N, C-alpha and C positions, 0 to 999 in steps of 0.2 A: 305407372310412369310409361310414356310412349317409348317404343324401341328406337334406337338410332338407325340410320340408314344401313350401316355395316351389320348391325345385329339383325335387321330385317332380311338382308341378303343371305346371311348365314342360316338363319332360322327357317326362312321360306325359300329353300334352294330350288333352282330349276330342276326338272325331272329328265333323266336319261333312261329311255326304255331300251334295254338290251334286245338284240334281235329275237332270241327265243321267247322272251317275255312278251314282246309285241305280238308275235304269232299266237301264243297261247291265249292272250287276252282277246284277240280278235276272233279266234276260233270258238271260244266259249260263248261269245255274244251271238255268233252266227248259229251255233248249235241249237240254242233254245228259242231262236226268233219265232214268234213275236212276243216273247216273254222276257222278263228281266233276268240277267245273270248277275252274280256277285261273288266276291271271293277276297282273299287276302294277297298282298304283295309283300315280298321279302326283298329288302335292299339295304344299302348303307351309303353313308356319305363317301364321295369319291371325287376325283378330278378327271375330267374328260376334255378332249380337244374339240371345242365348238367353233366352227368357222375360223380355224387358225389360232384360237386363243385357249389357254388352259382355264377351265371354268370349274368352280366347285358346284357339284350337282348331287342330287339324290339318285343313285343308280339302282334301278330295279332289276334284280337278278332272277327272281322266280315268281311265278303266278300260280296260285292254287284256287280254283273255283270250288265253292262249297257244293257238295254233291247232294246233300239231303234237304236243301232249301225248298220251300214252296214258292213257285214262281207264277206271277201274273203279268199281264201287259203293262201295268203301271205300279207294281209293287213286288217286292221279294222279302220274305221273312224266313227266319231259321225254323225249318220244319222239325228239327230234332236238336233241341238245345244241348242235350248231353253230347251229341256228336260235335257240335260247334265247340264246346268246351274241351273236348278231346283234341281237336285240332290246335287250339291255343296252347294246351299243355304240351303237345308234341313239339310245337315250334320252340317252346321254352327249353325243352330237353335237348333239342338239336343246337340251341344257341344260334339260331339261323340268321340273326341280324335284326334290324329295325322292321317293324310291321306297319304296313299301310293297307289301304283297301281300294276296291274298285267295284263298280256296278254299271249296268247299261240302262239306257232309256230307248226303247224301241219307238219307231215312228208311229203316230205323230207325237213328237215331244214338244213341249212348250218352252222353247228357248234352250240354249245350251248352257245350263246352269244347274246347280244343286237346288233341289226343292226343299221346302220346310220339313217334309217328312224324311228326306235324306239326312238333314241335320239332326233331327230327333233320333234317327236310327244310329248315326255315328256316335251321338252322345251316349246312347244305351250300350253300344259296343265298347266304348271306352270304360264305362262303369263296370261291365262284366270282366273286361281284361284286368282292370285294377283289382277286382275282387279275387281273380285267379292268381294274383301275385306278380303280374307283369308290370314292369317299370315303364309307364307310358307318360310321355310329356303332355303338356297342355295344347300342343299343336298336332293335328292329325292330317295326313296326306290322303286325299281321295281322288282317284282317277275316274272320270266319267266317259263312258263309251256310248255315244249316240249312233244309232244304227237304223238304216232305212233300206228296205228291199227294193230293187229295181228289176222290173220285168221288161225284157227287150222284145220289140216287134220283129226284129230280124236277128239272125244268129251272130253272136260275138265270140271271139276266141277266149278260152279260159286263161286266167292269169290275174295279176294284181299290179297296182301302182300305188305310190305314196307321194304326197307333196306336203309342204309345210305352209303355215299361216304365221302371222306374228307370234302367236302363242300355241295354236292347236296343230294337231297332225290330222291330215285328211288322207283317207285310203279308200280305194275301190277294189273289191275282191269279186271277180267273176267266177262263180262256182260251176257253172255249166254254160252252154251256148245261149240260153235264154234268161239266165238269172244272175244278178249281181247284188252286192251289198255295199252301200255307201256308209263309211264309218268315220266319225269325227271323235278324236280323243283329246280330252282336256284334263288339266291337273289343277286341283284346288287344295290349298292349305286351309284347314279349319281350326281356328284358335278360339278356345273358350275362356273368356275373361273371368277371373275368380269372383269379381265384385258382383256382377249381375247375371253371370252365366250366359250372356248373349254371345252368340258366335260371330267372330270376325272372319270373313272369307277372303282369301287372296288367291287369284288365279296366277299361275306361273307358266312359263313356256315349257313345252314338251319337245324332246329331241329324240330322233332315231338315227342309227348309224348310217343308213343309206343316203341321208340328205346332207351329210357332213363331209 
């Protein structure tokens, strides 16, 4: 049975990236460039003031990049499955909140969207988490960080900037006088329907405190 409009709005909430979470996610993508990074996000449903209105959002409080993963320019896999399971079990012990995920697509990326292999990876993650006793709903939040290195022909001042898009967050981080990284963050709810297991993907807006 299709969800009502109010059920969709509650189930697929907009995403609010707290300041520390935004920085951690961006730095983990820059650190391993030009390979993919990935990790888990910890958050919970909350209310935030978005452009003068109180909005129900999924607020991301913490970011944990997986340290033992094997990273390639177009793929990342768990290099140590036992370590990945220990992270899941630790999160359960801490009762940290709802778990989501993120990963990056280094340039050249083919569109700002989740790939078929991303969906398969998420499906496998959910299976593992359920096997470890985690109560996981049928909808999963995945943040995608598209990142492109920029080399300048003349010196630029170190620093960063952020701007919004109807749904995405755009950021430019200049790490030294000759190098910068263009970063686009998108948020996708991935819903697996029980009947045929086909994923339904819904992109939702991402918000950061500096633009509100």
